[in-house]
MIPADO-921070 format. One record per atom (N, C-alpha, C): residue in three letters; y, z, x. Coordinates in steps of 0.001 Angstrom, whole numbers, padded with zeros to 6 digits, always signed. Example, Ala and Ser with C-alpha at 12.3 -4.5 7.8 and 13.67 -1.06 7.14 Angstrom:
BEGIN
ALA-005690+007800+013190/ALA-004500+007800+012300/ALA-003300+007800+013200/SER-002250+007080+012850/SER-001060+007140+013670/SER+000030+007870+012900/
// end
This chain:
BEGIN
MET-048354-007275-009101/MET-048806-006126-008582/MET-048004-006115-006703/SER-046104-006315-007030/SER-046214-006235-005346/SER-046267-005200-005108/VAL-046444-004593-003653/VAL-046232-003324-002840/VAL-044736-004103-001956/GLU-044267-004898-001888/GLU-043600-005345-000783/GLU-043046-004279-000045/GLY-042742-004010+001058/GLY-041861-003058+001600/GLY-042581-001793+001469/GLN-043376-001904+000865/GLN-044558-000566+000692/GLN-045416-000049+002242/ARG-044775+001341+002721/ARG-045637+001533+003982/ARG-046937+002650+003820/PHE-047886+001570+004055/PHE-049366+002445+003754/PHE-049478+002943+005342/PHE-050392+004296+004731/PHE-051106+004759+005789/PHE-052621+005282+005435/ILE-053370+004388+006112/ILE-054870+004554+005706/ILE-055990+005001+006357/THR-056522+006003+005979/THR-057362+006091+007176/THR-059114+005671+006402/GLY-060571+005676+007477/GLY-061151+004794+007376/GLY-060569+003651+007259/ALA-059716+002682+008275/ALA-059194+001608+007511/ALA-060146+000455+008379/ALA-060828+000770+009413/ALA-061799-000239+009356/ALA-062527-001054+009087/ASP-063321-000771+008163/ASP-063976-001231+008034/ASP-064386-001060+006342/GLY-064453-002274+005202/GLY-064801-001632+003932/GLY-063641-001888+002870/MET-063790-000506+002013/MET-062407-000561+000966/MET-061015-000532+001844/GLY-060879+000462+002818/GLY-059668+000504+003824/GLY-059360-000530+004516/ALA-060083-001554+005021/ALA-059657-002383+005601/ALA-059314-003803+004822/ALA-060223-003820+003752/ALA-059965-004439+002521/ALA-058205-004077+001962/THR-058199-003028+001834/THR-056893-002647+001111/THR-056029-002803+002173/ALA-055863-003003+003024/ALA-054933-003016+004036/ALA-054851-004573+004210/ARG-055569-005168+004134/ARG-055325-006879+004348/ARG-055068-007145+003334/LEU-055074-006692+001523/LEU-054457-007185+000743/LEU-053135-006191+000676/ALA-053091-005309+000960/ALA-051610-005109+001571/ALA-050593-005530+001879/SER-051123-006042+002612/SER-050397-006400+003942/SER-050149-008145+003519/ARG-050471-008825+003448/ARG-050828-010034+002497/ARG-049790-009912+001540/ARG-049298-009163+000763/ARG-047933-008384-000379/ARG-047205-007728+000194/GLY-047146-007979+001545/GLY-045684-007414+002520/GLY-045613-006348+002548/ALA-046773-005402+002759/ALA-046310-004056+003385/ALA-047326-003827+004581/PRO-046234-003000+005526/PRO-046778-002652+006311/PRO-048178-001543+006542/VAL-048285-001825+007465/VAL-049683-000779+006867/VAL-050034-000154+008254/PHE-050214+001138+008409/PHE-050793+001824+009674/PHE-052228+002192+009255/LEU-053220+001713+010378/LEU-054457+001881+010228/LEU-055497+002880+010890/THR-056229+004137+010066/THR-056639+004503+011069/THR-058177+004668+011161/ASP-059027+005117+012184/ASP-060312+005074+011856/ASP-060986+005773+012786/ILE-062155+006448+013126/ILE-062965+007142+014470/ILE-063799+005906+015417/ASN-064000+004436+014281/ASN-064235+003099+014535/ASN-063125+002202+015506/SER-062679+002774+017119/SER-062099+002051+017857/SER-061878+000303+017680/ALA-063070-000365+017923/ALA-063187-001733+018440/ALA-063223-001989+017119/ALA-063757-001915+015991/ALA-063445-002481+014582/ALA-062122-002214+013835/GLY-061544-001075+014388/GLY-060124-001026+013650/GLY-058994-001963+014678/GLU-058949-001440+015568/GLU-058302-002657+015891/GLU-058214-003772+016252/ALA-059562-004490+015673/ALA-060336-006090+015190/ALA-059121-006049+013912/THR-059173-005287+012885/THR-058899-005684+012000/THR-056976-005543+011671/ALA-056931-004624+012856/ALA-054971-004667+012649/ALA-055259-006475+012976/GLN-055727-006670+014473/GLN-055322-007635+015381/GLN-055125-008771+014092/ALA-056421-009381+013064/ALA-056285-009921+012158/ALA-054982-009917+011216/ILE-055043-008581+010859/ILE-053661-008552+009601/ILE-052824-009224+010644/ARG-052452-009091+012040/ARG-051276-009247+012584/ARG-051173-010529+013104/ALA-052332-011282+013517/ALA-052149-012984+013536/ALA-052096-013501+012079/ALA-052491-012919+011074/ALA-052113-013209+010170/ALA-050498-013299+009413/GLY-049632-012680+010533/GLY-048388-012346+010173/GLY-048111-011826+009657/GLY-048772-010385+009288/GLY-048624-009014+008432/GLY-048126-008229+009874/ARG-047473-007095+009643/ARG-047608-005876+010539/ARG-048263-004701+010245/ALA-048957-004378+011341/ALA-050333-003933+011338/ALA-050193-002935+012502/TRP-050284-001531+012645/TRP-051187-000645+013771/TRP-052175-000037+013313/PHE-052864+000468+014646/PHE-053835+001081+014647/PHE-053749+002155+015671/GLU-054688+003188+014957/GLU-054915+004277+016087/GLU-056075+005079+015651/VAL-056868+005397+016803/VAL-057887+006450+016095/VAL-057265+007812+015434/CYS-058154+008461+014733/CYS-057988+009315+013825/CYS-059396+009880+012959/ASP-059383+011243+013803/ASP-060710+011694+012953/ASP-059927+012825+011576/VAL-059938+012258+010781/VAL-059832+013679+009608/VAL-059884+014823+009618/SER-061114+015017+010457/SER-061294+016466+010299/SER-060975+017845+011166/ASP-060117+016843+012232/ASP-059287+017400+012962/ASP-057912+017309+012495/ALA-057419+018452+012263/ALA-055814+018954+011045/ALA-054954+017938+012680/GLU-055021+019101+013713/GLU-053888+019024+014505/GLU-053856+017149+014908/GLN-054508+016609+015239/GLN-054891+014945+015362/GLN-054223+014226+013906/VAL-054903+014781+012819/VAL-053737+014590+011957/VAL-052349+014274+011908/ALA-051724+015550+012103/ALA-050471+015843+012248/ALA-049971+014848+013167/ARG-050782+014636+014909/ARG-050094+013860+015530/ARG-050005+011944+014652/VAL-051079+011347+014454/VAL-050992+010791+013869/VAL-049616+010078+012806/VAL-049760+010950+011684/VAL-048963+010569+010903/VAL-047467+010382+011063/ALA-047101+011426+012330/ALA-046149+011733+012984/ALA-045665+010167+013538/ARG-046416+009984+014310/ARG-046545+008239+015280/ARG-046041+007330+014052/ALA-047280+007289+012869/ALA-047287+006323+012055/ALA-046029+006224+011618/ALA-045546+007396+011250/ALA-044289+007277+010277/ALA-042874+006592+011952/ALA-042608+007427+012394/ALA-041951+007010+013314/ALA-042231+005055+013360/ALA-043590+004416+013829/ALA-043691+003154+013895/ALA-043100+002332+012586/MET-043432+003003+011618/MET-043380+001888+010192/MET-041569+002308+009416/GLY-041377+003635+010198/GLY-039971+003839+009521/GLY-039996+005024+008107/GLY-041028+005048+007832/GLY-041296+006630+007064/GLY-042831+005706+006293/ILE-043385+006425+005302/ILE-044670+006671+004722/ILE-043915+006674+003074/ASP-044507+005370+002243/ASP-044544+005281+001241/ASP-046168+006152+000084/VAL-047112+005773+000588/VAL-048581+005254+000002/VAL-049435+005669+001367/LEU-049828+006961+001009/LEU-051044+007661+001611/LEU-052605+007361+000568/HIS-053395+006291+001216/HIS-054595+006084+000859/HIS-055833+006468+001637/ASN-055990+007994+001320/ASN-057543+008329+002064/ASN-058467+007962+001768/ASN-059012+007199+002380/ASN-059942+006594+002076/ASN-061627+006762+003244/ALA-061337+007265+004566/ALA-061835+008191+005217/ALA-063151+008760+004446/GLY-064224+008524+004673/GLY-065448+009003+004366/GLY-066981+008975+004653/VAL-067958+009591+004382/VAL-069452+009749+004574/VAL-070193+010381+004057/ILE-071183+010212+004519/ILE-072475+010674+002972/ILE-073150+011444+004163/ASP-074376+012030+003274/ASP-075319+012972+004204/ASP-076429+011681+004844/SER-076500+010850+004464/SER-077660+010607+005233/SER-077488+009795+006441/MET-075931+009932+006892/MET-075224+009188+008052/MET-075600+010423+009193/PHE-076416+011861+008710/PHE-076496+012380+010000/PHE-077865+013079+010167/GLY-078706+011787+009865/GLY-079684+011305+009919/GLY-080756+012081+008560/ASP-082315+012065+009153/ASP-083430+012344+008719/ASP-082775+013858+007620/LYS-082758+014747+008316/LYS-082730+015726+007462/LYS-081460+016638+006556/ALA-080552+015212+006114/ALA-079650+015468+005166/ALA-080657+015199+003847/ALA-081405+014412+004040/ALA-082178+013307+002853/ALA-083802+014438+002445/VAL-083329+016041+002607/VAL-084669+016905+002102/VAL-083925+017874+001497/THR-084944+018668+000551/THR-084615+019312-000115/THR-083477+020599+000146/VAL-083027+021589-000375/VAL-082171+022383-000429/VAL-082493+023079+000453/GLU-083543+023913-000009/GLU-084346+025071+001260/GLU-084121+024944+002106/THR-083808+023250+002878/THR-084092+022425+004663/THR-082410+021402+004979/PHE-082289+021677+004172/PHE-080940+021306+004389/PHE-080153+021926+005350/ASP-079699+021103+006365/ASP-078901+021464+007451/ASP-076905+022278+007567/PRO-077074+023383+007533/PRO-075876+023643+007180/PRO-074592+023348+008159/ALA-074801+022104+009348/ALA-074308+021763+010091/ALA-073904+020238+009454/ILE-074637+019583+008478/ILE-074499+018610+007827/ILE-073190+018692+006652/TRP-074240+020015+006329/TRP-073581+020374+005153/TRP-071837+020333+005637/ASP-071303+021545+006518/ASP-069838+021398+006986/ASP-069147+019852+007519/LYS-069650+019061+007884/LYS-069629+018041+008737/LYS-069050+016889+007134/VAL-069467+017163+006156/VAL-069758+015697+005346/VAL-068195+016556+004219/LEU-068018+017636+004049/LEU-066718+018662+003403/LEU-065665+018049+003939/ARG-065792+018515+005685/ARG-064216+018854+006395/ARG-064085+016974+006452/ILE-064979+015887+006067/ILE-064099+014823+006595/ILE-063448+014674+005034/ASN-064684+014410+004305/ASN-064806+014457+002193/ASN-063005+015042+001586/LEU-063474+016473+002046/LEU-062586+016750+001360/LEU-061555+017421+001744/THR-061522+018113+002975/THR-060606+018827+004095/THR-059666+017881+004589/GLY-060385+016639+004720/GLY-059670+015716+005173/GLY-058485+014972+004756/PRO-058912+015137+003489/PRO-057845+014304+002465/PRO-056355+015062+002374/MET-057197+016597+002439/MET-056169+017469+001758/MET-054682+017440+003217/MET-055652+017934+004115/MET-054594+017980+005745/MET-054155+016650+005817/THR-054084+015845+005507/THR-053569+013969+005829/THR-052509+014076+004904/ALA-052555+014965+003519/ALA-052149+015056+002301/ALA-050598+015645+002844/LYS-051364+017027+003448/LYS-050313+017872+003865/LYS-049321+016887+004690/ALA-049947+016559+006029/ALA-049344+016006+006975/ALA-048187+015292+006552/CYS-048605+014311+005242/CYS-047722+012940+005340/CYS-047042+013547+003981/THR-046619+014336+003193/THR-046079+014785+002037/THR-044251+015076+002144/PRO-043922+015446+003470/PRO-042842+015664+004429/PRO-041723+013928+003985/HIS-042746+013069+005180/HIS-042522+011857+004752/HIS-042477+010837+003279/LEU-043238+011357+002394/LEU-043309+011013+001353/LEU-042234+011288+000161/LYS-041688+012382+000537/LYS-040421+013103-000423/LYS-039806+012091-000171/ARG-039176+011215+001055/ARG-038031+010547+001427/ARG-038742+009222+001097/SER-039697+009220+000427/SER-039703+007478-000376/SER-039057+007338-001890/LYS-038881+006134-002423/LYS-038792+005933-003460/LYS-039583+005945-004349/ASN-040941+005116-003682/ASN-041851+004821-005217/ASN-043361+005596-004050/PRO-043407+007167-003855/PRO-044425+007339-003095/PRO-045640+007772-003792/SER-046854+007592-003198/SER-047692+008242-004122/SER-049318+008329-003188/ILE-050161+008625-003628/ILE-051316+009094-002501/ILE-052331+008603-003130/ILE-053552+008131-002693/ILE-054736+007776-003534/ILE-055844+007769-002862/ASN-055973+008722-003890/ASN-057162+008830-002745/ASN-059053+008410-003303/VAL-060396+008548-002467/VAL-061149+007783-002778/VAL-061988+008814-003524/ALA-062747+009030-004616/ALA-063456+010108-004596/ALA-065035+008846-005184/SER-065750+009073-005964/SER-066724+008090-006320/SER-067522+008587-007758/ILE-068165+007658-007891/ILE-068978+008067-008981/ILE-070145+009048-009119/SER-070080+009574-007523/SER-070742+010847-007655/SER-069962+012039-007490/SER-068507+011642-008206/SER-067866+012749-008072/SER-068187+013244-010103/PHE-069198+012658-010550/PHE-069384+012498-011903/PHE-070966+013159-012220/VAL-071694+012298-011716/VAL-073012+012305-011635/VAL-073621+012439-010434/ALA-074852+012959-009850/ALA-075851+013078-008753/ALA-077211+012377-009209/THR-076942+011845-007278/THR-078010+011121-006997/THR-078867+011509-005736/PRO-080549+011326-005664/PRO-080901+012096-004929/PRO-079944+012239-003344/ALA-080638+012669-002231/ALA-080297+012969-000886/ALA-078523+012671-000439/THR-077607+013481-001296/THR-076221+013116-001422/THR-075756+014373-001829/LEU-076539+015201-001197/LEU-075870+016704-002243/LEU-074559+017106-002119/ALA-074382+017069-000482/ALA-073178+017453+000314/ALA-071598+016513-000347/TYR-072314+014759-000372/TYR-071437+014098-000838/TYR-071038+014473-002185/SER-072049+014465-002827/SER-071704+014563-004576/SER-070511+015694-004691/VAL-071058+016973-003865/VAL-070357+018245-004421/VAL-068601+017486-003756/SER-068624+016822-002626/SER-067040+016520-001827/SER-066356+015519-002917/LYS-067000+014412-003307/LYS-066414+013633-003981/LYS-065649+014448-005378/ALA-067253+015493-005979/ALA-066437+015290-007380/ALA-065021+016933-006853/ALA-064906+017730-005460/ALA-063933+018327-005665/ALA-062475+017607-005018/VAL-062837+015843-004408/VAL-061708+015028-004596/VAL-060867+014754-005691/ALA-062120+014615-006588/ALA-060860+014334-008228/ALA-060513+015638-008526/ALA-060954+016771-007973/ALA-060270+018357-008439/ALA-058938+018249-007473/LEU-059054+017702-006456/LEU-058139+018056-005012/LEU-056974+016666-006017/THR-057147+015706-006269/THR-056609+015204-006911/THR-054956+015597-008409/ARG-056256+016115-009451/ARG-055182+016863-010290/ARG-054253+017924-009801/GLY-054542+018184-008772/GLY-053825+019560-008269/GLY-053115+019279-007252/LEU-053173+017790-006821/LEU-051691+017466-005524/LEU-051362+016513-006767/ALA-051765+015682-007935/ALA-050602+015725-009222/ALA-049584+016644-009413/VAL-050341+017732-009702/VAL-049326+018942-010183/VAL-048496+019016-009240/GLU-049103+019846-007751/GLU-048344+020097-006788/GLU-046550+019206-006583/LEU-046807+017846-006616/LEU-046141+016937-005934/LEU-045375+016476-006488/ALA-045760+016446-008282/ALA-044891+015831-009349/ALA-043281+016334-009415/PRO-043520+017861-008863/PRO-041534+017449-008989/PRO-040546+016715-007746/PHE-041619+016173-006643/PHE-041102+015707-005743/PHE-041454+014255-006132/GLY-041310+013715-007224/GLY-041616+011963-007629/GLY-042860+011679-007082/ILE-044082+012115-006368/ILE-045289+012047-006036/ILE-046239+011915-006496/ARG-046564+010702-007128/ARG-047869+010414-007745/ARG-048854+010037-007367/VAL-050471+011064-007552/VAL-051142+011209-006866/VAL-052515+010659-007915/ASN-053432+009364-007660/ASN-054069+009211-007964/ASN-055481+009010-007660/CYS-056691+008580-008295/CYS-058114+008221-007213/CYS-058906+007593-007974/TYR-059455+007055-007251/TYR-060548+005665-007575/TYR-061810+006545-007662/CYS-062852+006103-008184/CYS-064309+006545-008080/CYS-064726+005219-007979/PRO-065390+004799-007388/PRO-065984+003030-006979/PRO-067883+003785-007115/GLY-067976+002813-007555/GLY-069575+002590-008057/GLY-070477+002071-006350/VAL-071232+001669-006790/VAL-072023+000763-005538/VAL-071074-000279-004873/ILE-070620-000184-003570/ILE-069802-001079-003091/ILE-070308-001724-001870/GLU-070320-002997-001393/GLU-070967-003684-000381/GLU-070415-002792+001078/THR-070565-001952+001257/THR-069519-001346+002496/THR-070619-001293+004048/GLY-069633-001023+005157/GLY-070746-000388+006102/GLY-071303+000859+005625/MET-070523+002051+004671/MET-071544+002879+004155/MET-073026+002665+003809/LEU-073029+001549+002985/LEU-073764+001229+002182/LEU-074939+000316+002700/ARG-074450+000416+003571/ARG-075141-000495+005037/ARG-076183+000416+005530/ASP-075388+001265+006166/ASP-076270+002376+007055/ASP-076486+002856+006456/PHE-076728+003360+004938/PHE-077703+003948+003924/PHE-078838+003033+003687/LEU-078426+001721+003869/LEU-079514+001001+003323/LEU-080756+000099+004692/GLU-080038+000752+006097/GLU-080872+000758+007099/GLU-082183+001578+007357/GLN-081966+002919+006348/GLN-082369+003810+006406/GLN-083892+004085+004899/ALA-083571+002437+004435/ALA-084705+002957+002903/ALA-085910+001209+003542/PRO-087102+002010+003200/PRO-088351+001279+003857/PRO-087988-000183+003109/ASN-087744-000300+002210/ASN-087313-001116+001325/ASN-085670-002035+000538/ALA-084941-002150+001829/ALA-083281-002355+000827/ALA-083301-002703-000228/ASP-084080-004051-000435/ASP-083972-005272-001424/ASP-084419-004126-002490/GLN-085206-003735-002514/GLN-085874-002929-004209/GLN-084166-001943-004389/VAL-084267-001345-003216/VAL-082856-000291-003240/VAL-081532-000881-003875/VAL-081368-001542-003508/VAL-080314-002666-004036/VAL-080138-002816-005601/ARG-081254-003226-005596/ARG-081821-003834-007138/ARG-082283-002509-008185/ASP-082453-001570-007765/ASP-082476+000280-008439/ASP-080843+000247-008547/LEU-080102-000275-007357/LEU-078487+000456-007339/LEU-078033+000206-008114/ILE-078195-001214-008787/ILE-077847-001577-009713/ILE-078205-002217-011069/LYS-078955-001312-011662/LYS-079919-001880-012619/LYS-079029-000407-014059/THR-078020+000153-013293/THR-077427+000696-014353/THR-075503-000089-014930/ASN-075365-000815-014022/ASN-074011-002157-014239/ASN-074148-002845-014949/LEU-072685-002578-015854/LEU-073364-003792-016833/LEU-072884-005010-016012/VAL-071562-005246-015142/VAL-071652-006342-014031/VAL-073234-005962-013186/PRO-073950-007014-013394/PRO-074894-006861-012628/PRO-075299-007108-010795/ARG-074444-006746-010187/ARG-074154-006955-009043/ARG-073610-005752-007864/LEU-073519-005575-006458/LEU-072906-004899-005793/LEU-071370-005532-005853/GLY-070205-004529-006154/GLY-069023-004279-005919/GLY-068516-004970-004717/ALA-067475-005574-004365/ALA-066664-005837-003519/ALA-065581-005115-003091/PRO-065580-004789-001537/PRO-064413-004285-001321/PRO-063196-004540-001751/GLU-063011-006017-001819/GLU-061088-006333-002044/GLU-061212-006251-003768/GLU-062723-006380-004023/GLU-061956-005737-005628/GLU-061373-004304-005801/VAL-062258-003206-005101/VAL-061197-002069-005413/VAL-060389-001892-004534/ALA-059811-002976-003508/ALA-058764-003121-003079/ALA-057362-003221-003635/GLU-057909-004388-004860/GLU-057052-004654-005934/GLU-056484-003497-006978/LEU-057361-002307-006975/LEU-056839-001188-008092/LEU-056180-000234-006919/ALA-056447-000335-005596/ALA-055541+000271-004866/ALA-054139+000051-004631/CYS-054363-001195-005008/CYS-052498-001447-004827/CYS-051873-001821-005923/PHE-052720-001842-007096/PHE-052027-001704-008096/PHE-051071+000391-008134/LEU-052305+000695-008009/LEU-051880+002569-007904/LEU-051128+001945-007248/ALA-050603+001985-006308/ALA-049819+001810-005243/ALA-048329+001417-005711/GLY-048452+000413-006461/GLY-046845-000543-006736/GLY-046307-000062-008080/ASP-045162-000639-008374/ASP-044089-000357-009285/ASP-044928-000286-011233/GLN-045887-000548-011137/GLN-046681-000919-012232/GLN-046824+000311-012790/ALA-047376+001269-011413/ALA-048067+002047-011876/ALA-047373+003281-011848/ARG-046194+003206-012284/ARG-045162+004681-011844/ARG-045260+005353-012896/PHE-046542+005398-014275/PHE-046494+006001-015117/PHE-047895+006480-015320/ILE-048462+006319-013803/ILE-049826+006564-014233/ILE-049703+008124-013239/ASN-049943+008931-012813/ASN-050582+010181-012428/ASN-051764+011256-012380/GLY-052097+011595-011663/GLY-053673+012439-011923/GLY-054564+012116-012553/VAL-054746+010754-012071/VAL-056153+010250-012408/VAL-057436+009391-011845/ALA-058715+009656-012688/ALA-059226+009679-011390/ALA-060166+007841-012619/TRP-060173+006902-011645/TRP-059994+005801-011851/TRP-061433+005232-011802/LEU-062405+004974-013249/LEU-063949+004311-012694/LEU-063924+003060-011930/VAL-064385+002310-011037/VAL-064543+001069-010574/VAL-065979+001256-010348/ASP-066712+000362-010950/ASP-068046+000956-010930/ASP-068858-000120-011795/GLY-068689-001158-012137/GLY-069203-002418-013073/GLY-070094-001269-014418/GLY-069496-000636-014820/GLY-070050+000193-016225/GLY-070948+000454-016005/SER-071440+001416-014774/SER-072349+002316-014187/SER-071951+003034-015706/LEU-070935+003952-015146/LEU-071409+005405-016232/LEU-070809+004913-017357/ALA-070417+004110-017824/ALA-070336+003422-019707/ALA-071100+003725-020111/TRP-072976+004296-019729/TRP-073412+004151-020820/TRP-074916+004865-020029/ARG-075823+004828-020683/ARG-077008+005499-019679/ARG-078285+005144-019887/GLY-078446+003171-020087/GLY-079181+002336-019722/GLY-079543+001898-018280/THR-080470+000831-018532/THR-080825+000002-017153/THR-080425-001574-017925/ILE-080346-002476-017328/ILE-079625-003599-017412/ILE-080871-004148-017883/ASP-082485-003726-017713/ASP-083733-004370-018256/ASP-083638-004168-019605/HIS-082968-003521-020345/HIS-082926-003515-021918/HIS-082010-004449-022641/LEU-080942-004937-021740/LEU-080665-005694-022109/LEU-081013-007218-021590/GLY-082000-007194-021112/GLY-082916-008463-020654/GLY-082020-009419-019795/MET-081566-008789-018455/MET-080510-009294-017615/MET-081091-009182-016293/
// end
């Protein structure tokens, strides 16, 4: 699954799946340009990649700001000599913005709705727009969006998140059609419950985090949380030569959660 020489532009790369993808791609010979709103963690990730012998850059970027995205993409293309892979990983969940998110539709704060959709949906679109001129000049260009199992099923207290991730899956198909004439492949993957900073933030608001984790993995046929590194393997596969005939697809990486509608209690696990 070589991505040697593929120049990655990764949003939300300070932690979790974005950082794991950056580390794995770098180990396999790819230059990586990391962006995030968390400057300390993002720069630390880039420094660790450089210390291991990789080529990595970091800049702060808020994907909900289209002008900022355009500026940072231009600097990334200049630093790496182009862009081959856009990994749209930045994302947020309703509960990150306070208790107001975890209430009924009647009392849901419209500002939270707008913020989640700007980051999770408009952000990937604007980043794709900024990267497309550079991707057109690549020999193996692709866009990899991060959707979710919430693209297909709903869970409590994630109304805006679920809507945004369903739209990301649709955006992926739309961009695949739009960019096919230029040889740019567009895919997304749909993680289940992955051990990331977002999950940690979600659990911090739970009265019994251990019980929440047990409940979250009850539908997993692989009865545990997923690791960011496991998702990074899929991202690098989709970016590599082996995936040249794969386009417009939403890949589940959910431990088998959506393969059935039972819980592992039924299997004696």
